[in-house]
N, C-alpha and C positions, 0 to 999 in steps of 0.2 A: 673277397679280400680287404675290403674297407673296414677299418676299424674305428671305433668312436676314440676321440682323443682321451687321454687319461683326465680322471678327475683331479681338479686343484682346489686346494683349501679356499673359501671365501676370502676376498681380500676385505680388511675393515677399513673404512675409510679414515684416515688420519684427522685428527683434530686440526684446528686452525694454526695451532703454533706450530705442529710438525709440518703441516703443508708450506707454511712460511719459512720455517729451517730451511726446506728442501731447496728453495728458490733463492739461499744465501750461502756463498762460499766465502770462508775467510782466509786469505794466504799472507802470509809474511816469512821474512827471514827470521831464524831463530835468534840472530845477533840483536834483530830488532825489537823482538818479544823480549828477551833477556833485558835490553836495555829500558824498554819500559816499565818492566817490573822494577829494575834498580831505582829509577828515577822517582818513581811514586811510593819508594818505601824506604825513605832514608832515615835511618836510626840515629840520630845525634847523641855524642859523648861530649858535653860539656865540659872544657878544662878552665874553670873562671879562677881569675886570680885578681880581678879588680873591678872597677866601675862598668865595664862593658858587660860582666856576668850580670848586673842589674839590669840592663837593657835587653840582655837576653831572655830574663826573667819575665820581661815585660811582653816579649815576642811570643811566648808560648802561651800565655794569659787570653782570656777570651774576646779581648778588643782586638789583638792581631790576630790569634789562631793560627798559629803555624801547621796546626793538624790539616787545615784545608789543602797543604802541599804535600801531604805525607810524611811529614816529620814531627809526628806527635808522640811517638816512641822515646822518650828520653831514656838513656840507658847510662848508669854510671860505671859500668863494665865495659872493658874494651873488646872483650870476646863477643858482646852484644850489640855491638855498634859499628857502623861502618863509615860514619862522617863525625869528623873531631872538630869542635870549635874551640879554637883558643882565642879565650876573652880577656884581655888584659895585659898586663906587664909581664914579662918572662924574664926573671933576673938567672943570671949564670950558673947559680945552684939548682935551678929548677930545670935545665936543659936536659941533663940526662935521664931525668924523671919522665919529661914530655917525650922524649925520644924511646924511653922504654914503654911507655903507654902505647906509643905511635905503632910500637913494633909488634906489640901484644894484640893490636886489631888484625881481623882476617881481611885477606884479600875479597873483592875490592875495596878500598877504603879511600877516604878523601879528606881534605882539611881546608877548613876556612879560617882566615886569621881576620879577627874581628877587632876593628879598631886600631887607630895609629901605632898604639904601644906594639901590639903583636905583630903589626906590620913593618914597621921601621925604628922601634925602640921609642919613638914619641919624643917628648921634650927631655928623656932622661939620657944625657950624653955622658953616662956614667960606666966606668969600668966593670961594674956589677951587673949592668942591664944588658940583656941580650939586643942588638939591632936588627930585630927582625927574627921570626922564627923560621924563616926560610933557611937560617943557617943551619938548622939541626934538622927538619922534616920538610919535605917538599909539599908547597901551598898551591891549591886547586884556585881558589876566587880570594880576593883580599877586599874587604869592608873598610871605606874610608871613614874618619870622623872620630871625634874625641868629646864626648862617646858617641857612638854610632847612634841611629835612632833604630827603632824596631823596623821601620819600613827598609833601612839599609839593609838590616838581616834578613828580613825576608827576600830581599831583592838579590842579596848573595845567595841565598837556597834556591831561588828560581833560576839564577845564572847557571849554579851549578847542575840543576836539573837539565838545563838546555844544554850544557856540555856533555853529559852522560848519554841524552838522548840523540846526540849527533855522532857519539864515538870520538870525541875530542880529547878523552882522558884516557892516558895511557896508564899502565900501572906504575907504581912509584918507584919499584925497584928496577923497572925497564929505563925509566927516565933518568934517574940520579945514580944507578949502580952503587946502591947504598951499602955500607959495610957493618952497619949496625952498632955504630960507635955507642 
């Protein structure tokens, strides 16, 4: 009654790469994986109105090279970008336009106020200049300086990436309960 074991197809020895892959297991939380993807693929939308826009142009040039940090795909369409850089002075008439562009961006979206004019109105203490863009859109990172250096702009992108990877940024509509003025 002893029967021979069934015949099995021959096992083909795996190549070195397949053998090495068997020894490694990657585990992570889905939130961490999504945050990693978001932080390494920021697509900036520059809203340049003054001299800070010139400094941003230097930031994306080869000497400073913002593409090293995943922010190389500059988009001028709000539907295709997730990081708005407000570069320069924003007057009261531009406020609703800035808000409309911000509202057209898809979630998740982030805002960097570049320079002292976008952060606090700068040295313009006049009725027509908005005293900081945080009056109209939520700001995630502020860049000091008049004008800020390209190093400062790169540092703000790194700060934003750090906040995204740590999960420290909440969606803007949850933070400010905006009504879409």
